[in-house]
C-alpha positions in Angstrom: 6.6 -35.2 12.0 3.4 -37.0 10.9 2.6 -38.4 7.4 0.3 -35.5 6.6 3.1 -33.0 7.3 5.5 -35.0 5.3 3.1 -34.9 2.3 2.3 -31.2 2.7 6.0 -30.2 2.7 7.3 -33.0 0.5 8.7 -30.6 -2.1 10.7 -28.7 0.5 11.9 -31.8 2.3 13.2 -33.1 -1.1 15.7 -30.2 -1.2 19.1 -31.6 -0.2 19.9 -28.3 1.7 16.6 -28.6 3.6 15.2 -32.0 4.4 13.1 -32.8 7.5 15.6 -31.1 9.7 15.1 -27.8 7.9 11.3 -28.1 8.2 11.6 -28.8 11.9 13.7 -25.7 12.3 11.1 -23.6 10.6 8.3 -25.1 12.8 10.3 -24.0 15.9 11.0 -20.5 14.5 9.4 -17.2 15.5 9.5 -14.3 13.0 8.5 -10.6 13.4 7.1 -8.7 10.4 6.8 -5.0 10.7 4.5 -3.8 7.9 1.9 -5.9 6.1 1.6 -4.0 2.9 2.8 -4.7 -0.6 6.0 -6.4 0.4 4.9 -7.6 3.8 1.9 -9.5 2.4 3.7 -11.9 0.1 6.6 -12.3 2.6 4.3 -13.3 5.4 2.2 -15.5 3.1 5.2 -17.5 1.9 6.6 -17.9 5.5 3.2 -19.1 6.7 2.8 -21.6 3.8 6.4 -22.6 4.0 6.1 -24.0 7.6 7.3 -21.2 9.9 5.7 -22.0 13.2 5.0 -18.5 14.7 4.5 -15.1 13.1 4.3 -11.8 15.0 2.4 -9.3 12.8 2.8 -5.6 13.4 0.9 -2.9 11.4 -1.3 -0.1 12.7 -3.0 0.8 9.4 -6.3 -0.3 7.9 -7.0 -1.8 4.6 -7.7 0.8 1.9 -9.1 0.2 -1.7 -5.8 1.5 -3.1 -4.0 -1.4 -1.3 -5.7 -4.2 -3.1 -3.8 -4.4 -6.4 -0.5 -5.2 -4.6 -1.3 -6.3 -1.0 -2.2 -9.8 -1.8 -3.5 -10.8 1.6 -6.6 -8.6 1.4 -9.9 -8.8 -0.4 -12.8 -6.4 -1.0 -14.5 -7.5 2.2 -11.4 -6.5 4.2 -11.8 -2.8 3.4 -11.4 -0.6 6.5 -10.4 -3.6 8.7 -7.1 -3.4 10.7 -4.4 -4.9 8.4 -2.8 -7.0 11.1 -6.1 -8.7 12.0 -7.1 -9.2 8.4 -3.7 -10.6 7.6 -3.8 -12.9 10.5 -7.1 -14.4 9.4 -5.8 -15.0 5.9 -2.6 -16.5 7.1 -4.3 -18.8 9.5 -6.4 -20.1 6.6 -3.2 -20.8 4.7 -1.8 -22.8 7.6 -4.0 -24.0 10.5 -0.9 -25.0 12.6 0.5 -21.5 12.4 0.6 -19.5 15.7 0.0 -15.8 15.2 0.5 -12.8 17.5 -1.1 -9.6 16.4 0.4 -6.2 17.3 -2.0 -3.6 15.7 -0.5 -0.5 17.3 2.6 1.6 16.6 5.3 0.3 18.9 7.7 2.6 20.8 11.4 1.8 20.9 11.2 -0.3 24.0 8.3 -2.4 22.8 9.8 -2.9 19.4 13.1 -4.1 20.8 11.2 -6.5 23.1 9.3 -7.9 20.2 12.5 -8.3 18.2 14.2 -10.0 21.1 11.5 -12.6 21.2 12.0 -13.6 17.6 14.6 -15.3 15.5 14.5 -12.9 12.5 12.9 -9.5 11.9 11.4 -8.4 8.6 11.3 -4.6 7.8 8.4 -4.3 5.4 7.6 -0.7 6.4 7.3 2.3 4.1 9.0 5.2 5.8 12.5 6.1 7.1 11.5 6.8 10.7 10.1 3.3 11.1 13.0 1.7 9.2 15.5 3.4 11.4 13.6 2.4 14.5 13.5 -1.3 13.4 17.2 -1.1 12.7 18.0 0.1 16.2 15.7 -2.5 17.7 17.5 -5.3 15.9 20.9 -3.9 16.9 20.1 -3.7 20.6 18.4 -7.2 20.5 21.2 -8.7 18.3 18.6 -10.1 15.8 19.1 -10.5 12.0 17.2 -8.0 10.0 15.8 -8.6 6.5 14.9 -5.3 4.9 13.0 -4.6 1.7 11.6 -1.7 -0.2 9.8 -1.1 -3.5 8.6 1.9 -5.4 7.7 2.6 -9.1 9.3 -0.4 -10.9 12.3 -0.7 -8.6 13.0 -2.5 -5.4 15.8 -3.6 -3.0 16.5 -6.2 -0.4 19.3 -6.2 2.2 20.2 -8.6 5.0 21.8 -7.2 8.1 23.5 -9.7 10.4 23.1 -7.9 13.7 23.6 -11.2 15.4 27.2 -11.0 14.3 29.8 -8.4 15.5 31.1 -5.7 13.3 28.4 -5.9 10.6 26.9 -2.8 8.8 23.4 -1.7 9.6 20.6 0.0 7.7 21.8 3.4 8.8 25.2 2.7 7.4 23.4 2.4 4.0 21.1 5.4 4.6 22.3 7.9 7.1 19.4 9.9 8.5 20.7 13.2 7.3 21.0 11.9 3.7 17.7 10.0 3.6 15.2 11.2 0.9 12.9 8.1 0.8 9.9 8.6 -1.4 6.6 6.8 -0.9 4.4 5.0 -3.5 1.4 7.3 -2.8 2.9 10.0 -5.0 5.4 7.9 -7.1 3.3 4.8 -7.8 4.2 1.2 -7.8 3.6 -1.9 -9.9 2.2 -4.7 -7.7 4.4 -7.6 -9.0 7.5 -5.6 -8.2 6.4 -5.5 -4.5 5.7 -9.2 -4.8 9.2 -9.9 -6.1 10.8 -8.1 -3.2 8.5 -9.8 -0.6 9.2 -13.2 -2.1 13.0 -12.7 -1.9 12.7 -11.5 1.7 10.8 -14.7 2.6 13.6 -16.7 0.9 16.3 -14.9 2.8 14.4 -15.4 6.1 14.0 -19.1 5.5 17.7 -19.4 4.7 18.6 -17.6 7.9 16.3 -19.7 10.0 17.7 -22.9 8.5 21.3 -21.6 8.8 21.9 -21.7 5.0 24.5 -19.4 3.5 23.4 -16.2 1.9 25.4 -14.0 -0.5 23.1 -11.1 0.4 24.4 -10.8 4.0 26.1 -7.4 4.2 24.9 -6.4 0.7 22.0 -4.6 -0.8 20.3 -6.3 -3.8 18.8 -3.9 -6.3 16.1 -4.8 -8.8 15.0 -2.8 -11.9 11.7 -4.3 -12.9 11.5 -2.2 -16.1 14.8 -3.3 -17.5 14.8 -6.7 -15.9 18.2 -6.1 -14.4 19.6 -6.9 -10.9 22.8 -6.0 -9.2 24.2 -6.1 -5.7 26.5 -3.8 -3.7 28.7 -4.6 -0.8 27.9 -2.5 2.3 30.5 -1.1 4.7 30.1 -0.2 8.3 30.4 3.6 8.8 32.8 4.5 11.5 30.6 7.3 12.7 27.2 5.5 12.5 25.1 6.5 15.5 23.0 3.3 15.3 26.0 1.0 15.2 27.3 2.8 18.4 24.3 1.3 20.2 25.9 -2.2 19.8 29.3 -0.9 21.1 27.6 0.6 24.1 25.9 -2.6 25.3 
């Protein structure tokens, strides 16, 4: 680590749980973010600025004017550009040393599992159940930790799924497909800073995992009520009949 790097990251290095060793672990890390919208934007920005060495960015959408109030990576001149490419340009400007891989197409199960297998942590910043379930399966078969976040209206949630450990619950233990009634912010609305709160916490949990720091959110879901200013967390249990968890048992 050179003197410029020590100066740049001096506030993180000063943390007793972190130090230079933590920064070097981040520099060696590779993180996959699926979704670069309201929660994916701040999560990726904090990971890039915080010293993560490599980011894999997956999003097949284009920047829309309605995205700009909460998707903080984008500007007016990004309208109609592919989100993954526009995000990559903004993140590269935030950290010139950052290595970025852009995946601007929808990945099938095999491609997503391969992308997850090549990374240390996967972030689910998507906005629909089908994709969330697909990411969950990919992390199970690749045995990769999954940090999952969602936000709508003035509410949000974050969960950490330790698929790198045996016997842990998964996203589909929390939301079985037959019971899922996820709404989207197109019809329900969302306040931008709520998405930012969720994305920031996802970045924190990802950095903790990369640096092997303990997390009380592992195996839990953290719920945030932005209107009331309240938070709470719930312990998750593995469902005995979870079809997604059965993928791990079949390997």
